[in-house]
C-alpha positions in Angstrom: -0.1 0.0 0.1 0.9 3.8 -0.3 1.2 5.7 3.0 2.4 9.0 3.9 4.9 8.8 6.8 6.5 11.0 9.2 10.1 9.4 10.0 10.7 11.8 12.9 9.5 14.8 14.6 10.0 17.9 12.2 10.6 15.6 9.2 8.5 16.3 6.0 5.9 13.8 4.8 7.2 11.0 2.7 5.0 8.8 0.5 6.3 5.4 0.7 5.3 1.8 -0.2 4.5 -0.4 2.9 3.0 -3.9 3.5 -0.7 -4.0 4.1 -0.9 -4.3 7.8 -2.8 -7.4 9.4 -5.5 -6.6 12.1 -4.6 -8.1 15.3 -7.1 -9.8 17.7 -9.6 -7.1 18.6 -8.8 -5.0 15.5 -10.3 -4.1 12.3 -8.6 -3.2 8.9 -10.0 -0.5 7.1 -9.5 0.3 3.3 -9.3 4.1 3.4 -11.6 6.1 1.1 -11.0 9.5 2.7 -9.0 11.0 5.6 -9.6 14.6 6.9 -6.7 16.8 7.6 -6.8 18.3 11.2 -4.6 21.0 12.8 -3.8 18.3 15.5 -1.8 16.5 12.8 0.8 19.1 13.4 1.3 17.2 16.7 2.7 14.2 14.7 4.8 16.3 12.5 6.2 18.7 14.9 6.6 16.0 17.8 4.3 18.1 20.1 2.2 15.3 21.7 3.7 13.2 24.4 4.1 9.4 23.4 4.3 9.8 19.8 6.7 7.3 18.4 8.2 7.2 14.8 7.9 6.5 12.0 4.3 7.3 12.1 1.4 7.7 9.6 -0.9 10.5 10.9 -4.6 10.9 10.4 -7.6 10.8 12.7 -10.6 11.5 10.4 -10.8 8.1 8.6 -13.6 6.7 6.4 -13.6 3.5 4.6 -14.9 0.2 4.5 -13.9 -2.7 6.7 -11.6 -5.0 4.8 -10.7 -7.6 7.3 -11.4 -8.4 11.0 -9.2 -9.9 13.6 -9.9 -12.6 16.1 -12.7 -11.9 18.7 -14.4 -9.1 16.6 -18.1 -9.9 16.3 -19.6 -6.5 15.8 -18.0 -5.5 12.2 -17.9 -7.4 9.1 -16.2 -7.0 5.7 -17.9 -4.4 3.6 -19.1 -2.5 6.6 -18.9 1.5 6.0 -17.0 2.9 8.9 -15.0 5.7 10.3 -12.5 6.4 13.1 -11.9 9.5 14.8 -9.4 11.0 17.4 -10.4 8.6 20.1 -8.6 5.4 19.0 -9.7 2.8 21.7 -9.9 2.4 25.5 -9.0 -0.3 27.9 -12.4 -1.0 29.4 -10.9 -1.6 32.9 -9.8 1.8 34.3 -12.2 3.8 36.6 -13.3 6.1 33.9 -13.9 3.2 31.5 -15.8 1.4 34.3 -18.1 4.5 34.5 -18.6 4.6 30.7 -16.4 7.6 30.4 -14.4 6.2 27.6 -13.0 9.5 26.4 -11.2 9.9 29.8 -9.7 6.4 29.6 -6.4 6.3 31.3 -4.7 4.3 28.5 -6.7 5.6 25.6 -5.2 5.2 22.3 -5.4 8.2 19.7 -5.8 7.3 15.9 -2.9 8.5 13.9 -0.7 9.6 17.1 -0.4 6.3 19.3 -1.0 4.1 16.3 -0.9 4.5 12.5 -3.8 6.3 11.0 -5.6 7.3 7.8 -2.8 8.8 5.5 -2.6 5.6 3.9 -4.7 3.1 1.7 -5.1 0.8 4.7 -5.1 1.0 8.4 -6.1 -1.2 11.5 -8.0 0.2 14.2 -9.3 -1.1 17.4 -12.9 -2.3 16.9 -14.3 -0.2 19.7 -12.9 3.0 18.1 -15.2 2.4 14.8 -18.4 4.5 14.0 -20.8 3.4 11.4 -21.2 5.9 8.7 -24.5 6.2 7.0 -24.2 4.9 3.3 -25.7 8.3 1.8 -22.8 10.3 3.2 -19.8 10.5 1.0 -16.5 9.6 2.4 -14.9 12.9 2.0 -18.1 14.8 3.8 -18.1 12.4 6.7 -14.3 12.3 7.5 -14.1 15.9 9.0 -17.1 15.0 11.1 -15.2 12.6 13.0 -13.1 15.2 14.8 -14.3 19.1 14.2 -17.8 17.5 13.9 -18.0 15.4 16.9 -16.4 18.1 18.9 -18.6 20.7 18.3 -21.9 18.5 18.2 -21.1 16.6 21.3 -20.1 19.9 23.3 -23.4 21.6 22.2 -25.6 18.5 23.0 -23.9 18.1 26.3 -24.3 21.6 27.4 -27.4 23.1 29.5 -29.0 24.4 26.4 -32.5 24.3 24.9 -34.2 25.3 21.6 -34.7 29.0 21.5 -31.6 29.7 23.5 -29.1 32.3 22.5 -26.1 30.4 21.5 -22.8 32.2 19.9 -20.1 30.4 18.0 -16.8 32.2 18.3 -14.8 31.5 15.3 -15.9 30.5 11.9 -13.3 28.1 10.8 -12.7 24.4 10.8 -14.7 24.0 13.9 -16.9 27.0 13.8 -18.4 26.5 10.4 -19.6 22.9 11.7 -20.6 24.4 15.1 -22.9 27.0 13.6 -24.8 24.3 11.3 -25.4 22.1 14.6 -26.6 25.0 16.6 -28.8 26.0 13.8 -30.2 22.5 13.5 -30.6 22.1 17.5 -33.0 25.2 17.0 -30.8 27.8 18.8 -30.9 31.6 18.0 -27.3 31.3 16.5 -24.7 34.1 16.5 -21.4 33.9 14.6 -18.7 36.0 16.2 -15.6 36.3 13.9 -12.8 38.8 13.3 -13.1 38.3 9.7 -15.8 40.3 8.2 -15.9 38.6 4.9 -16.9 35.3 6.6 -20.4 37.0 7.2 -22.2 35.7 3.8 -20.8 32.2 4.8 -22.0 32.3 8.5 -25.7 33.4 7.2 -25.5 30.6 4.6 -24.7 28.1 7.4 -27.8 29.2 9.3 -26.4 32.1 11.6 -29.1 34.4 12.6 -26.7 37.2 13.7 -23.0 38.0 12.8 -20.7 39.9 15.1 -17.7 41.6 13.5 -15.4 41.1 16.5 -12.7 43.6 14.9 -15.1 46.6 14.9 -17.3 45.9 17.9 -17.0 44.4 21.3 -18.6 40.8 21.2 -19.3 40.7 24.6 -21.6 44.0 24.6 -23.1 42.9 21.4 -24.2 39.6 22.9 -25.6 41.2 26.0 -27.7 43.7 23.6 -28.9 40.2 22.3 -30.2 39.3 25.8 -27.2 37.6 27.1 -25.7 34.4 25.7 -26.8 31.1 27.1 -23.8 29.4 25.8 -20.8 30.4 23.8 -19.0 27.8 21.6 -15.4 28.9 21.6 -13.7 27.4 18.6 -11.0 29.7 17.5 -7.6 28.8 19.5 -6.9 32.5 20.7 -6.9 33.4 24.3 -7.7 36.9 23.6 -10.7 35.8 21.4 -11.9 33.6 24.0 -11.7 36.1 26.9 -13.5 38.8 24.8 -16.7 36.7 24.8 -16.8 35.6 28.5 -18.7 38.8 29.8 -21.3 38.1 27.0 -22.8 35.3 28.9 -26.2 35.9 30.5 -27.6 34.5 33.6 -26.4 30.7 33.9 -24.7 30.9 30.7 -21.3 29.3 29.8 -18.5 29.6 27.6 -17.5 26.1 26.3 -13.9 25.9 25.0 -13.2 23.4 22.5 -10.2 25.4 20.5 -7.2 25.2 22.5 -5.1 28.4 22.9 -1.5 28.5 23.5 -1.9 30.8 26.5 -3.9 30.9 29.6 -7.3 32.6 29.4 -8.1 35.5 31.7 -11.8 35.7 32.8 -13.8 38.4 34.8 -14.6 36.6 37.9 -17.1 39.2 39.0 -19.2 38.7 35.9 -19.2 34.9 36.3 -20.1 35.3 39.9 -22.9 37.8 38.9 -24.4 35.7 36.3 -23.7 32.3 37.9 -21.9 31.8 34.5 -19.1 29.5 33.8 -16.1 28.7 31.3 -15.8 25.1 30.8 -13.8 22.6 28.3 -14.8 19.9 26.1 -13.0 17.2 24.1 -14.3 15.3 21.2 -16.0 12.1 21.8 -15.9 8.3 21.6 -17.2 6.2 18.7 -20.8 6.2 19.7 -20.6 10.0 19.9 -19.1 10.0 16.2 -22.0 7.8 15.0 -24.4 10.0 16.8 -22.6 13.0 15.0 -23.0 11.4 11.6 
């Protein structure tokens, strides 16, 4: 098979010929139809994530068809249309796993980081890391939903939000453009917040009811003028951008951070106390969450 490999931290990608991997017990081999490209793949190319060993094939937004199954695998068969995301498997035995919190597994695997991912024609994946993909969803459309999609969808559906609530999506990028669509589909009054005014037509097309140009106006003041946000999905990895929306939450509102900035985020504690508001974080999701997302 062909594969795009990073030989060591800081190295360039190299397309090489490799033997097609055989699935071990508990694993499934996937013939890859498409693999999304995520900013987190930089962790592999730059060596910025603990535990990455080399050479490594990145890629954690994998969609394809089951090609072969290893021993003890009963829930997948050759020909099944599947996907694998960031969460690449869990141990089932640690305390988080025993509570069903697989994303917090103490020995969690990560597709394309702790084992080879989807920048190849075939990859092997732990069976519990696979999600069923609807047959009418094209592979190239499905792949980004296995990271950016599940992150935004899962964060919103696990927040204390109801249809009709005012929900802002800060950032109209790889995460944000999906967050807007999920927020709209959930019935929220949706606000797109961006420092790029040229993204307003796209935000409107994706379903935003309001657009806030954060380069020209204070996003917190605008959100308060709209009644105060019940939730703000912070997708742009900028400490200053996240801090700028905290004072936009209303009573009981929350800022849900999914884009990881490189610096600490300063917050106005007095505003949070006065509104019983919060700033919280959310990761992506396990395979069942990815399947719900799709």
